N, C-alpha and C positions, 0 to 999 in steps of 0.2 A: 322565234321572235317576230314581231311586225313592224315593218318598217313603213314609214308613210313619205312619200315625195310630192312636193307640190308640183305640179306639171302642167304644160299648155296642152295638153290632149290625154285620150285615153288608152295609148299604147306605149311600150316599153320604149319604142323608137322615137317618142315624142321629148321635147326638153323639159328639163327644168325650168319652172316658172321663174321668173325675175323677184315675186315677192310669194310670202306664205299665204297670209289671209285672204287675199283677193285672186288667188290662182283660179282658173276654170276647174281644174279636176285635182284630184288627190290620188295618186296610185298607192295602194296599200298592198305591200308584198310580204309573203310569209317566208322568212328566210330560216333553213335549217342546214348546219352543217355547211356553210358558205355558199349554199346554193338557194336560188329561189324555186320554192315549190308550187307557189301560185300566187297570182294576184288578183286584184280587183280594182277598177277605175269608179270612183264616186264623183259624181259632180259636187262643187263646192257651192252650196246654198248660200253661204256667208260672202259670196263673190261680191255682190252689188248691194250689200246692207249699208244704210246711210253712216252707221256708226257701231263700234263693236265687233266689228268682223274679225279680229285678232283673237277676242276672247270666245266667240262663237266656233271657229275654226279649231281653236285649242280643245276646247270642250268636246268637240266632235271626235277629234284624235284620242282623248282619254276614253270616251265612250267605244270607240272602234278596239281598245285595248292596245294601242301603237306604244311601244317602247323606245322608238327613235324616230324624228324627223330629219329630211333631208330637204334643203331649201337652198335658195339663193341669199334671200334676205329674209329677216322677221322683226316685226316690230317688238316693242319693249312689254306692251300688256301681252300678247301672245307668247312671249318668252316666258314672262310669270307665271301665267296661268300654267305651261306645259311643265315648269320647274315644279310648281305646287302638286303635279302628277307624276313626277320623277321620269318625264320622257326628256331625253337627250336630244340637242337640235345639232346637227351636222351641217357644215357648209358644202355647198356642192353644186356645179354647173356642167352643162353638156344634156347628152341624153340619160334617160332616166335608165336605161338598162346598164350605162356606163359608171353612173354614181352607185348604182347598187352593187357593182362589181368592186368597185374603189372602198365601198363600204365593208364589204365581206372580207376585204383584204387589208383592211385598217388603213387606207390612205387619206379617209377625209379628216379634217379638223373639226374639233367640235367647238361650237359656238359658245363663247362665255359672254357673260351679261355685258361686259366692256367693250364688247364687240358687237352689240347688237345694234341693229339700224333703229336709229332715232327718227321715227314717223308720226 
């Protein structure tokens, strides 16, 4: 299973970004049997787009075959695109490595449409 986390940096010790679409990086982790097997950091090219950043970032997650997103806040457009690709969204804060552990132990709350950040 591939999990993407909106991140402030390229390392597992960096923090979860405040936002999904305009985060500086995405950490994409391959999780098997509750453990992170490997991860990669990718620069978010949508970060400085004038408009449509949420849609572009969500499409990138689909292209990377991500099955779940962990972020602090997400806009309704990005949320809708992720839902179309059957990618679940979870709310997390703190260090990337800690939210990954919380995800694998089922401690994170899934974001529902009515809790989506309206931006």
